[in-house]
Legacy VTK file of the C-alpha trace (Angstrom):
# vtk DataFile Version 3.0
C-alpha trace
ASCII
DATASET POLYDATA
POINTS 303 float
-5.724 30.415 23.249
-2.541 33.070 22.577
-2.384 34.615 19.378
1.360 36.790 18.228
1.565 37.949 14.885
4.639 39.429 13.441
6.513 40.165 10.085
8.999 38.480 8.904
10.180 37.161 5.313
7.976 39.344 3.687
5.149 37.501 5.161
2.730 38.593 7.730
3.175 35.542 10.596
1.340 34.303 13.838
2.504 32.187 16.227
-0.998 30.445 18.463
-0.315 28.476 21.559
-3.078 26.665 23.557
-2.506 28.465 26.898
-4.158 30.209 29.340
-0.671 32.439 30.310
0.874 35.050 28.965
3.309 33.353 26.446
5.093 36.934 25.225
8.381 35.706 25.958
8.137 32.298 23.830
6.505 33.816 20.813
9.312 37.012 20.387
11.732 34.420 20.932
10.096 33.072 17.599
9.720 36.205 15.913
13.187 37.164 16.707
14.522 33.712 14.901
12.567 34.300 11.837
14.068 37.628 11.504
18.129 36.063 11.734
16.698 33.201 9.788
15.412 36.153 7.313
18.789 37.720 7.299
20.708 34.316 6.602
18.248 33.226 3.714
16.284 36.515 1.958
17.490 37.309 -1.385
16.204 40.581 -0.999
18.671 41.394 1.315
22.085 42.639 -0.414
24.301 41.211 2.250
22.450 37.889 3.399
24.706 34.930 3.596
22.764 33.216 0.546
23.244 36.141 -1.995
26.928 35.850 -0.526
27.660 32.899 -1.995
26.904 33.985 -5.757
29.544 36.334 -5.231
32.127 33.929 -4.988
31.582 31.677 -7.972
33.131 28.142 -8.914
34.866 28.479 -5.661
33.889 25.743 -2.437
32.465 27.915 0.521
31.438 26.444 3.939
27.911 28.004 4.915
26.323 28.435 8.350
24.424 25.653 10.121
20.877 27.375 8.847
22.042 27.699 5.269
23.196 24.535 5.202
19.946 22.505 6.360
18.054 24.845 4.389
19.841 23.986 1.736
19.595 20.652 1.880
15.658 20.884 2.513
15.693 22.094 -0.667
17.776 19.320 -2.605
15.234 17.080 -1.411
12.282 19.255 -3.365
14.553 19.455 -6.268
14.411 15.618 -6.078
11.198 14.676 -4.620
9.380 16.948 -7.935
11.811 15.474 -10.464
13.388 18.912 -11.010
9.800 20.997 -11.035
10.493 22.677 -7.391
14.548 24.214 -8.341
15.986 26.579 -6.545
17.896 27.895 -9.524
14.752 29.390 -11.013
15.908 32.693 -9.535
16.600 34.831 -12.755
13.777 33.768 -14.405
11.805 34.812 -12.031
13.476 38.226 -11.867
13.355 38.231 -15.439
9.438 38.504 -15.039
9.719 40.977 -12.824
9.837 39.500 -9.565
12.691 41.497 -8.653
12.062 43.124 -4.971
9.773 42.482 -2.612
6.382 41.852 -3.709
4.451 45.104 -1.982
7.365 46.632 -3.881
6.773 45.582 -7.286
5.974 47.895 -10.369
6.218 46.984 -13.766
9.304 49.077 -14.671
12.917 48.053 -14.687
12.094 44.977 -15.439
15.990 42.470 -15.846
16.655 40.753 -18.667
17.257 36.757 -17.711
20.694 35.501 -18.222
19.244 31.934 -16.965
22.019 29.160 -16.151
19.263 26.890 -14.607
19.576 23.577 -13.109
19.879 22.326 -9.514
22.102 19.426 -10.288
24.987 21.840 -11.215
24.815 23.290 -7.571
27.440 20.972 -5.694
27.440 20.142 -2.020
29.607 18.238 0.266
27.967 16.829 3.208
31.395 15.973 4.719
32.206 19.315 5.165
28.709 21.822 5.033
30.359 23.553 1.997
29.014 24.882 -1.685
30.302 25.137 -4.875
27.702 27.781 -6.708
28.630 27.540 -10.516
29.116 30.901 -12.281
25.813 32.160 -13.613
24.029 30.822 -10.691
21.789 32.303 -8.189
19.191 30.545 -5.487
15.781 31.446 -4.502
14.848 29.473 -1.353
11.793 30.881 -0.988
9.152 28.563 -0.170
11.520 26.216 0.941
13.196 28.579 3.690
9.710 29.778 5.026
8.863 26.251 6.018
12.016 25.295 7.010
11.742 28.438 9.300
7.930 27.751 10.562
9.083 23.879 11.589
12.317 25.125 13.489
10.061 27.422 14.893
7.697 24.684 16.213
10.857 22.925 18.086
11.416 25.917 20.001
7.986 25.545 21.413
8.464 22.300 23.113
7.473 23.201 26.515
3.690 23.877 25.175
1.927 21.276 24.449
-0.233 22.296 21.776
0.923 25.427 19.103
0.888 26.472 15.527
2.472 28.710 13.248
0.590 30.569 10.973
3.509 31.858 8.368
1.207 33.825 5.889
-1.535 31.106 5.813
1.188 28.294 5.380
0.655 26.405 8.744
2.437 23.711 10.626
0.539 22.055 13.780
1.620 19.994 16.983
-0.342 18.565 19.310
-4.749 18.984 20.252
-5.790 22.363 21.475
-7.746 21.342 24.680
-11.268 23.415 23.776
-11.491 22.215 20.095
-9.834 18.313 20.617
-8.434 19.814 16.620
-7.440 22.736 14.756
-10.198 24.243 13.160
-9.293 25.701 9.818
-10.743 27.247 7.091
-9.426 28.294 3.739
-9.294 31.469 2.221
-12.026 31.775 -0.016
-11.148 32.175 -3.995
-12.992 34.659 -6.046
-15.450 33.110 -7.784
-15.309 29.287 -6.462
-17.597 27.399 -3.410
-16.406 28.355 -0.092
-14.621 25.105 1.090
-15.545 23.215 4.460
-14.081 23.929 7.645
-10.999 21.316 8.460
-9.734 19.949 11.418
-6.089 19.460 11.785
-3.817 17.345 14.056
0.390 17.185 14.085
0.490 17.606 10.409
0.577 21.059 8.637
-1.130 22.599 5.501
-0.037 24.945 2.651
-1.774 27.306 -0.488
-0.031 28.440 -3.674
-1.439 29.908 -6.549
-1.294 32.415 -9.144
-4.056 34.260 -7.380
-1.552 35.997 -5.469
1.940 37.320 -6.069
1.555 38.399 -9.503
1.897 41.787 -11.125
1.709 43.703 -14.438
4.964 43.247 -16.550
6.542 45.904 -18.778
4.454 44.349 -21.892
0.784 45.157 -20.086
0.866 40.953 -19.482
0.433 39.511 -16.002
3.014 36.999 -14.508
2.952 35.555 -11.321
5.763 33.972 -8.810
5.657 30.211 -9.761
7.981 29.626 -12.192
7.483 26.226 -14.919
11.436 25.504 -14.862
10.976 23.718 -17.904
10.257 26.424 -19.216
11.020 28.994 -17.033
8.303 31.419 -17.494
5.035 31.301 -15.176
3.583 28.467 -14.721
0.387 27.719 -17.440
-1.183 24.758 -15.987
-5.139 24.200 -15.299
-4.877 24.637 -11.585
-4.887 27.850 -10.053
-4.377 27.480 -6.728
-3.629 23.913 -4.363
-3.729 23.316 -0.991
-2.116 20.381 0.636
-2.293 18.721 4.096
0.801 16.686 4.751
2.758 15.664 7.711
5.261 18.369 7.307
4.820 22.403 6.168
7.845 21.603 3.746
6.149 18.633 2.309
2.682 20.579 1.883
4.430 23.769 0.535
6.556 21.831 -2.050
3.565 19.677 -2.973
1.106 22.313 -3.196
3.317 24.275 -5.662
3.935 21.337 -8.297
0.145 21.018 -8.330
-0.090 24.768 -9.969
2.871 23.615 -12.335
1.727 19.950 -13.419
-1.918 20.865 -13.793
-4.987 18.687 -12.561
-4.262 15.309 -14.206
-0.995 15.522 -13.890
-0.360 16.715 -10.673
-3.069 14.049 -9.685
-1.268 11.031 -10.713
2.176 12.573 -9.226
0.401 13.208 -5.886
-0.883 9.268 -6.122
2.514 8.313 -4.893
2.477 9.933 -1.545
-0.335 8.496 0.333
0.087 10.838 3.703
-1.437 13.710 1.297
-4.113 14.986 0.606
-5.429 18.114 -1.819
-7.567 20.791 -2.971
-7.396 22.260 -6.471
-8.920 24.873 -7.541
-9.145 24.532 -11.432
-9.360 27.364 -14.118
-12.762 26.405 -15.283
-13.936 27.225 -12.155
-14.255 23.966 -10.209
-12.772 22.694 -6.989
-11.409 19.250 -6.680
-10.124 17.433 -3.617
-8.658 14.060 -3.861
-11.142 11.261 -1.381
-8.259 11.773 1.737
-9.137 15.191 1.708
-12.872 14.726 3.319
-10.419 12.587 6.217
-10.021 16.125 7.464
-12.900 17.739 7.344
-14.791 19.193 10.409
-17.369 16.634 12.310
-19.458 18.253 14.677
-19.786 16.197 17.255
LINES 1 304
303 0 1 2 3 4 5 6 7 8 9 10 11 12 13 14 15 16 17 18 19 20 21 22 23 24 25 26 27 28 29 30 31 32 33 34 35 36 37 38 39 40 41 42 43 44 45 46 47 48 49 50 51 52 53 54 55 56 57 58 59 60 61 62 63 64 65 66 67 68 69 70 71 72 73 74 75 76 77 78 79 80 81 82 83 84 85 86 87 88 89 90 91 92 93 94 95 96 97 98 99 100 101 102 103 104 105 106 107 108 109 110 111 112 113 114 115 116 117 118 119 120 121 122 123 124 125 126 127 128 129 130 131 132 133 134 135 136 137 138 139 140 141 142 143 144 145 146 147 148 149 150 151 152 153 154 155 156 157 158 159 160 161 162 163 164 165 166 167 168 169 170 171 172 173 174 175 176 177 178 179 180 181 182 183 184 185 186 187 188 189 190 191 192 193 194 195 196 197 198 199 200 201 202 203 204 205 206 207 208 209 210 211 212 213 214 215 216 217 218 219 220 221 222 223 224 225 226 227 228 229 230 231 232 233 234 235 236 237 238 239 240 241 242 243 244 245 246 247 248 249 250 251 252 253 254 255 256 257 258 259 260 261 262 263 264 265 266 267 268 269 270 271 272 273 274 275 276 277 278 279 280 281 282 283 284 285 286 287 288 289 290 291 292 293 294 295 296 297 298 299 300 301 302
């Protein structure tokens, strides 16, 4: 198995290719693509195409194919979750302290929010691949952008029969590694919770989202995290600490995992029941770990 680690989009990434030959050239191509996509999609780069959009409010603007594809993915996520995954929550996210890359976060200089939320206010013209961003609206494509990029990277490695892209623990897989018959995947343990069994994944994706990482102390001493509930414009306060979801694509898995953290166990379970091709595991605030019946289908079984 060939491993190629690199950093992009503020995260540790890894390319995995089931081959006995040197695949550095192909993996380097993937890493360079991630860097280019980051220059287009990052909210932390002042001159990114994403940030330039908001500097010309109330004007139709043509966008690059990359940004267009990710905007469509964001629109799908918004509709799929009934507005719970909303790319216009950026001002609320920054108002709670996530105003710089996570590694550079401090409790200082937290801005106030002038939030005008609602993806429905953004206009998209599919006939000309252009978008109109209303005044006061700014976008954070974050998880959608990372998931989209990982899926695009998988396609770049078409000449290899079995590959995986690990985007900070959110992983998409294509093909089956010859040595194992599946990709053996473990979920990072969460302090205070029982360890979860090994998974065997094939041609699918897994994403984990939670409040245990990307959290910080605010100026008033309280802790905040990066999963914003658009209904309150504040960090979510459900009874789900962390959720892992297996789905056909990384975009679907990431969106579902974040939605479960926002909705909580009861409402999240009901929402996920309508997605028969998804399986989930949830760590809850009472110290329990819950899986839906479909999760067992992906458990590693010794031959």
